[in-house]
Structures are given as structure tokens and as C-alpha cells.
N, C-alpha and C positions, 0 to 999 in steps of 0.2 A: 505494499501500499505508499508506504513511503516513498517507495522508488517511481511507483506512478504518480504520486502526487505531484515529486521532482521533477517528472519528465516533462509534464502538463504544465506546469508553471513556468519551465524554461522554455518549453514550445510557446506557450500564451507570449509571453513576454516577447520573442523572438517575432509571433506573428504579427503581436500589436506593432512593434517596431518596423516591420518592413511595410505593414498596410498604413501606418500614418505618414510615413515615408510615400508611398505609391498614391495616397490620396493629395498631400502636398503636392507632387509632381504634376498630376492629372490635374487638380483647382489651378496651378498656375498656367498651364496648357491651354486649359480650357480659357481661361480670361484673357490669354494671350490672344489667343482666335477671335473673341470677340473685341479687344481693341484693335489687331490687325483689320475686321470688318469695319469698327468706326472710323477709323482713320481714313481707309478707301473712301468710304463714304464723305467725309470732310475735305480729301482731297480732292473729286469729282467736282463737288460744291465749290472750292477754292477754284477752279478752273475756269467753272462758268461763270463766276462774279466780275464786273467791269467797272470802272468809274460811274457810269450812267445807272448802272442798280442802288450805287450808296446814296448817289444824291437823286434819283428818282429821274435824272434827264433822259430814260432809255426803256420805256415801257414796255419795249416788247425782249430786251435782255432782261428786267424783272420780272416778265409773265415765265419766260425760260426759269429763272432760277426758282419762281414759286413753285412751277411744275416740280422742279429736280426736288426739292426738300420736302414736297408734299402737302403744300400750304391749303390743298383742299380735299385731302383726303386722309383717313387715317392709316397709318402706318407703322410697322413694329421698330424702327430707326426714327427717330426726333432729331430735327437740325434746328441751329438758329443760328444766323447770321448777324452779328455784334459791331458796331462800330460807333466810338465814343461814347460806349457804355449801352447805346440805345437799339432795342432788335430792330434790325430791317426787315426781315423776313424769318417765318417761322413755319413748320409744321404744322399741322391744323391741332393736333392735341395742343401743339404748345400757344397757340393763338394767344394774344394778351397777356402771357405770362413775362416776367422779367427775365434777365440774359439767366441761365442757369448755372453759370461759372464767371466769376470776375477776373479769372486772371487771363493774362496778357502775353503770351510767349514769343518771342523774337519770331520775324519772319521766317517760314519754314521747318519753325521748331513745333513741336506738339507734348500737350501735358496730359497725363491719362491718371484719374483718380477713380475709385468705387464707394458711391456714398447713395442715401437715399435721394428721392423726391418724392418728398409729398404731396407734390401735384400731381404726379403720375403713378403714386401708389406706393404700399410700405416695401416693395421689393428693392433691395439692392440696385441700382444702374451703374453701367460702366461709362463715367463722363469724359469724352476725349475733346481736347481743343488744341487748334492748329490755327499759328499766326498766320497772316497773308498781308498784302498791300494791294490796293490797285490805285492805280494814279497817282501814286505819292501818297495816300491816304491808309491807314493802318486800320484791319478791322479782323475779328477771329471769328473762324468757323467751328461753332460747339457741336457735337455728338452726342447723342443717349441713347446708348445701344443695351438693351436689356441682358441681363444674368441668369432669365429666368432657366433657360436650357441648359445654361452650364451646370447651375446647381440642380438642377433635375438629374443631370448627368451624375454628378459629383456626389449625391445622393444616390443612386442607384448603385452604384460602384461601391459607395460604403456599404450598401445592405448587403450586397453578393458577397463584399470581403469579409463581414461579420458572418454570414453564413455557413460560407466555405470554412471559415477560423472554428467557427465551433465545431462544424463536421471533421476539419482537420482534429482538433482537440480532442474529441470524443474520441476517433479512429486510433491518436496516439494514446489514449489515456488505456481503453482496451486491449492494442496490442502490447504495451508495455506489462500490462498486470496480467495478460496472459502466455508473453514469453519470458517473462522474470518468475512466473508462477513454476513455469515449467522449467526452467533452470532452478531453481530452489526445491523442486519437489525431490530431486536426487538427495539434497543435504538433508531436506527434514529425514528421509529415507535413513541416512546416513546416522543422523540422530539418534533416532531412533532405533536402531541397533544397538549402536553404541551405549545410548542407555539403558539397554537390556544384558550389556556385557557386565559380570561379576568378577571379582577377584579371584573367585575360585571356578568360575569357566570362562577360558578363553578361548574356546574354540571356535564360535560364531565370527563371522568376516563380514565385514559391510559392504553392501552389493554397489558395483562398478556398474557406471553407465556406458552407454558404447561411446565410442569416439574420443578423442584425446585433446578434452579443454580442461579447462583448471578444476573443473571438478571430478572429471575420471580421476586425474594425476593424483588429487586429494584421496580418493576411495582407494587406488591403489597404495598412496603412502601410508595411509590409515592401516591398511589390513598387513603391509610390510611390519608397520608399526607392533601391531599385534602380535604379528606370527614372533617378533622378537621377544614382545611379553611374553607369551606363551612358552619361547624355548628358554629365557631366564628362568621362568614359572617350572617347568620340568626340570631344570637341572637345580633347581634350588632344594625342589623336595628330593631329589635324588642324592644330591648334597648333605641333606640332612636327612635322610637315611642311610646312606653310607656312615654318616660322621656317629649315629647312633649305633650302628650297627658295629663300629669299630672300638668304641667307647663301652660299650657293652662287654666284648672279647675279654679286658684286662679288668674290669670292672668283676666280672663274673669269676674271674681265675681267684682275684683276692678275695673275694667272699666263700668260695670254697675252700680258698687255704686256710682261712677263719673258723671255716665251719668245722673242717677235719681237725683242725687244734682244739677247737672247745670241744665237742665231743669225743674227741682222743685223743686226750692231753701225753706228750711225748712221742705221741706216734712219727713225730716229724724232728729231724735234729733241727735243734735252735738255728746251725748254719744253715743248713739247707733250706730252712723256712726264710729264715732274715736274706737268703738269696732269692727267693723265689719271689718274694714282696719287694724286694727293693728292684729285682727285674721287669716286674711289672710296674710299678712305678716309676721307673726311667720311661719305660715303652709310653704308659698313660702321658708321662709329662709331654715327649716329643709329639705326641698324636695330638694335645690339648696345642702346643706351641705353633706346631703346625695349622692347625686350623684357626687360631687366631691370627696367624699371618696371612693366611688367605681372605679373611673375614675382610682383615683391613685394608688388603690389598681390591678388594671387589668393591668397598666402600671409598676409594682413592685416598687411604686414609695414610699410606705407604709413602713417605718421602723420600728421594732418592739425591743421597749426596752425589756432589760431583769433585772427581781429585783423581790425578793420573795414576794409575795402576796398571805394575807388569804383570801384562797375563801370563809370559812366559814365566815368570816364576812363582807366581798363586801354582800353575799345573807343575812346577818342578816340586815347590813342597809338600803338592798332595802326592808326588809319587813318592819321597822319601816316606811319609805317613804309610802310603799301603805297602811299603817293601817293610817297615818296621812291625806293622801290626797282621799281615798275612804272609801265605807262603806262595803266593803267587809269584810270579814272574811279569815285574813292571819295566817297560820300555817308557822312555821321556824324550820326545825329539822335540827341541824348540828353535824359535828363531825371534828378536827381539820383537815384541807386541805388545805398545803400551795405548790403553784406552781410556777414556775419560768414565768415570763412574763409580759407584759406590762400592769402595773395600770391601764391606762386610757384605754385602748381598752378592757381588761376584763371587768372593771366596764361596758362601754358602752353593752358589749356581755350580761350580767345579766341584766341591766337597760331595753334592748329591749325584753328580755324573759319576766321579769315580766311587762312589761308595756303592749306587747302583751297578756300574760294571763288576766290582769285585766278588757284590753276590750272586751275578749271572755268569762269572765265566769259570772255564775248567781250569785252566793254568796261565792264562796271560792277559793284562793288562796293556794298553798301550795308550799314551798321552801323548797329543804333538798341538805346536803351534806353528802357526804361519803367517803372513799376510797375503792376502787379494787383493791388490788395487787401494781402493781406500778402507778395505775390513781387515780385521784380526780375525783369524779363522782356527778356531780352537776345535779338537776331535778327541773324544774320548771313544774307543775300541773293546770290546771282550771278543773271545771266543767259544761265548758260551751258545746256548742255543737259537738266540738272536731273536728278531720281531717280524711276524709277518707282514708283507706288502701291506695285505688290505689295514692291518691294524696300527699301522706307522703314525698316522695322525691321532687317530685316539688316545694312543700310548700317554700323551700328554694330559690327558683330562685326569680328575681327581678319585680318586680310589678306584683307578684300573688297572686290573692284574690278568694278564694272558694266557699263562700256563699254571703248569702245578710246582714249577721250577720257579716260578716270581709268587709264591703264596704268602700267605700271613707267615707262618713258619724260617720265612728266611730273613726275618727282619721289615720286610718292609711295610708301609702304611699305605702305597698306592695315593701318596701327596708328594714326593720328592718331583717325580717331572714336572708335576703342575708346577709346582714353585719354580721350576728352573724356568719351565714357559712364561711366567709372568714377570719374574726380576728380568729374563732376557727382552722381553718386551717393552719393559720400563725403561730401559740402557738403547733404546732403540734399535735392538738386533732382531736377528730369526736363530733359531732352532731345529732341528729337522732331525731324524732318525733313518738310517738308511744301514745299507748293508757292504761290507767287505767286497772289495774287486774277487777275492780266493775266499773260501773256505768261509766255515759256519761264524754267528757273531751277528753282534750288533756296533752300528758306530753312531754317533750322535755328534752331532758336529753345529756349533755356536758361533754364527757369524756377529759380532759387532764393530760399531764405526772406528778405525784408528782416531786417537788422540789429536786436534789442531798439531800440526809441525811435526809430525813422527813420519821420518822417512823409513817405514818400513821396508826390509826386503826378504824374501821366501829365497835366497839361491844359499847353495851348500856352504860360502864361505862363512855365513853367520849361523848357523845351524849347529847346535849341541845336540852331543847324546850320550842319554845314562840309561842302563841297564842293570838290574840283578834279579836272582833269583828267590829271593825274600827274604827275613832276617836275617841279619848277619851276613848276609851274603852281598848286597848291592855295594856299586859305586857309589861315589857322591856324587851330587850333582853337576854337570859340568860349569867349570866355569868363566867359559869361552862366550859366553852370551851376550854380549855388545861391547 
């Protein structure tokens, strides 16, 4: 309704302005036509006036002028010949009347005005006064031309414009209401659909009208938004369910141990009971810590510090830790690679990847750092069972375990790789899972932007290597790093 009223008002203003302008132009044109007719009559009379007419010395010439001005018959155009303020001759309707105009323009000049002549009626008349001379004597020819025809034409044009304008406004109002209503009908359908969608059911989608206008694009955008909300809701529910399941396991273990100890005191040696409770408590602590970290990351509350970090040094340190804590063969191949990021988060990324590799490796883990253009590339690979190609994207989801060798008994909670993916993304990098060129296993590749001004080079001259078979048998990390 507001659109219809606005459209009608705007069109009414435009029509009124255009109509008024057109009528003014028409009025001027009609008056100019009447004035032209009056001046033509005045010039014809001026040509016929001779000195004998003015002083009465030529009766024949006076008779011709009287016939020209219509002194003996009623005509629509009324003429006076005025000399020295007195009427010499006049049309029949002006017989006995004083001069219609006191103006005396210069010879051959003319003056025109529109005014009422009470002696001729209430309607306005166009009065044209033409200056002339005959035999050295000045006189004027006054012509009164009726404007009734012009006024009638003007009123007819105004009536037609008013009627046409009214019809135009009605048509514009109806058309605007119909077309705007038709355009807004899909919006109302979208509103009703969205109004019926609740937080517990995000499966409905808004209707998408045909075409590719703003409303159809709005509908597609809202459907995409609803799909994202539904996906987020499914992920949240899955996350809550998985978290509850993971938390239930250590809690159940602790309750069972406490119940056994209560019912059968002394059945479990204190050292074994303490180890059991301590281990489950540590596991529970790690799980809660990971869940809190992921929750803060989802809320955008995790702040990433910015400092220069030597990625090669991180991998060499993790390699040394693995040699000291496992019996695996650990190979470390590094090239200078300095990135800009949060040292604690990057350390956790490397730690999670190396712990994941150590849990699933059969006997060997390889850590490597190189540069590729503006990026640092860190890879952690193992010779374990590997990750099926169809699962290499899903492995970075939360609480994902793909096979028996990667189950809860191996020590993982299914959150380590999710934390890796989130931290790498926060640093503007990417992480992916692939397979080695030869043999079995999994390769996790992390790409991070190099720090500004870092001239990375992955040539053999800058590469250090350190390998070791396990605790006590490893070589110290290469000192030829930079």
C-alpha cells in the first residue's frame, strides 16, 4: 500500500506539472493566434485609411472604411479608428462608445493586452492597438478580438488532461499494487516458512521463486544459511554426544574401581589402585582440556599470538622427545623454515601429529620440514596401517576413529587432529592427510606461510638429518640448521 501511494503521488505530481506546463503553452499559443488575427485586421484597416477619411473630405473613402470595419453590421471582430482621442469610425457594436484604449503607440508599432470590455460583455477580450499616420496626422487602429474560442479550447484541453490523468493515476495505482503485491508474495511465503522453523527442527526450506531476481537470490541465500545452521546443529549434537560418551568411559572406570575397593577392601593393591585412578584422571583431564580448547575455538575466543617460530627446531625437538620415550626409529630431516605464529599452538600442532604417528607406527616415524615458495611445509609420516582415501578429510573431524588400531585403548580421544586443523587454520595455513609414495602408512602435511623476510630454500645444502633407533640409540639433532 505504501508503494502504491508513493507511486501514485509521484505520478500525480509529474502529471500535474506536465499538464500545467502544457496548458500554459497552449494558452499562449491560442492568444498569439488571436493577437495575430487582430493585428492582421488592424493592418487591413490602416491601409484603407486616407487623409480624407480622417477629416471627412473624402466620403467615398469613408464609406469604404466603414464597410471594412463593419459599421453597418454586427461582427465578431470590433474595430475603431481613433484620431486625436476621438473615434473616427467604428464597428456596429461599438457605435457611440468612447475609444477602447487610450494608448498611442508609435507609427507601425502595436500593443496587445487582454482585458474585459464591459460594453461588450463580461468575457475577456484581446485588444490590439496599431499606430499609424495619414497625411502627417497620427491615428490608431483599435481591434477587439473575442477570446471565447481560445478559452473554450483551453477548458476542453484541461478537461481532457484531467480525465486522462485520473485514468493514468488509477491504472498506475492498480498496476503498482498488483505487481508489487506479486513481487512481495514470495517474500511473505519466505517469512511464513521461516516463522515456522524452530531451533529443534531446521529441515524445512523456504520456497524459491522462479527466475534470478533479488527475491529468488534471497530465498537461495536463506536456504544456504538454514543448511549451514542445520549442519552446525548436527555437528553440535554429535559433538555433545561424543563428548558425553568419552567422558562416561573414564568416569565409569573410576566409579567401578571405587565400588570394587569399597566392597572388597584390599583386593586391589594400593599402588595399582593409585595407578588406575591417576591414569584415568590424567586421561579425563586431557579430554576436558581438549574439549574446552575446541569450545573456545568455536566461539572465536582463542587468541593467536604472533611471534617468529623456527618450525624446524620444533620438529627436531619433537624428534628427540620421541627417541627418548619410544622404541621407534625416528628420522628428522629439516631445512630452515621460520613462520609467524603462536609458539604454544604450533608446538601443540607438532606434538599432536607426532603422538598420532607414534601411536600407529609399526616401527618408524619420519619428521621433515622444507620450504615451497612462500610456504613452510612440515610433514609427519609413519609406517602404520594408513588412512583410507575416502576418510582422509573426515579424519580431522572430532571424535573420529577409523579402525581398531586407532581405538580408545591406544590412548587417543579423537580430538588431536581436530585441534591440529583448527590451529593451522587460525595461522592461515592448511593441513591434509595423504599416503606415502611407497609402502604403507599415513603422511600428514602442514603448510604455513613463511615469516616476512624469511628466505627459505629447500636445497640439499640447507638440509640436516638426524635418525635414531630408540632410547639411548639416537643421534643428537643436526647442528647444521642455518
